[in-house]
N, C-alpha and C positions, 0 to 999 in steps of 0.2 A: 114576691115569695123569697123565703131565706132557703138557701142551699147549704149543704154541708161539705165542707173541704175534708175529703177522706184522709189526706195527708196529715190532717190535724188529730185523727183518731189513734192515740196512744195508750195502749193498755199497760206496757211496760215501760220502767225507767230505761233511758238510752243505755245504760250499762248493761242491763239484762238483753236487751235487743241485740246488742252487740255479740254476746255470747251466742244467741241463736244462729247468727250469721256465721260466726266462726266455727260452729258445730255443724254447719252444712245443712240446717234444718228449714232453709228458705223454700218454700212452696210445698212442704211436708204439712199433713194434716195438723191443725191446732186443736187441743182439748185442755180446757182449764184444769190445772193442778188441784184445785181446792175450791170450795164455795165462794170465798171473797174474791179470787180471781175471775171465776165465771160470773159474779154479779157485777163486777167492774166491766167485763167485756160486754155483758148484755146492756149496761147502762149506755156504753159508747156506740153499741151497734144496734141490737134488737129494739130497745126501746126508742130508737130514732129512726126505725124502718117502717115504712108503709106496709110490708108485707106481713108484719106482726102486730100492728098497731090495730086495735080494736075498733076505733073511730074510722078507720079505713077500711074495716072488713077483713082484717088479717086473718090469716090462716097458715102461717108458716110453722112446718114441722121440724126444721133443722134443730131448734133447741132441744127438743125431745130426744131426738136420735143422738145428739152428741152426750147425753146424759146416759142412755141406754147402751150405746156400742162403745167398744175401745177404740182408739185412734188407729189401730193396725187393722181393724175389721175392713173389708174391701167394701162394705155398705155404708162405713162412716162417711157424713156429708162431706164431699170434695170442696164445698163452699168455705168452709172454717179452715184456713191455712195461713202460713207465716209469708207476710210480703218481703220483697227484696230488703226492706229496712229492717227486718227482724221482727215486726210488729203483726200480730194476728190481725186477721181482717176475715170478713164474710163477703164473698164475691157476689152473693145474691142481694147485696144491700141496695135498697132503693130508698132514699130519704123521703121523710114525710115533709111535704110542703104545705106551710101554713102562711096566712098573711100575716105580715108583722103588725103589731097593734101600735 
């Protein structure tokens, strides 16, 4: 089975991740600032997660709540936040494991 190395999941270029660190946003909620950024994040996280994969019986509600709520809302999903390296992450991520062909 193929495992995903979470350290390789980078939504932002290193220069932008550095700004996140310098601004003290590490650990704070992550909410994509626009559609393309959100799609990039979903490509790296959600579409590779067993909890949102239809083939695996996915039923993750995190994506929907991140669209509806603002990042400063107490109900905003805590799972989407900034890692120590300044990159956004989903702490509820569970990689889809499929046999290599």
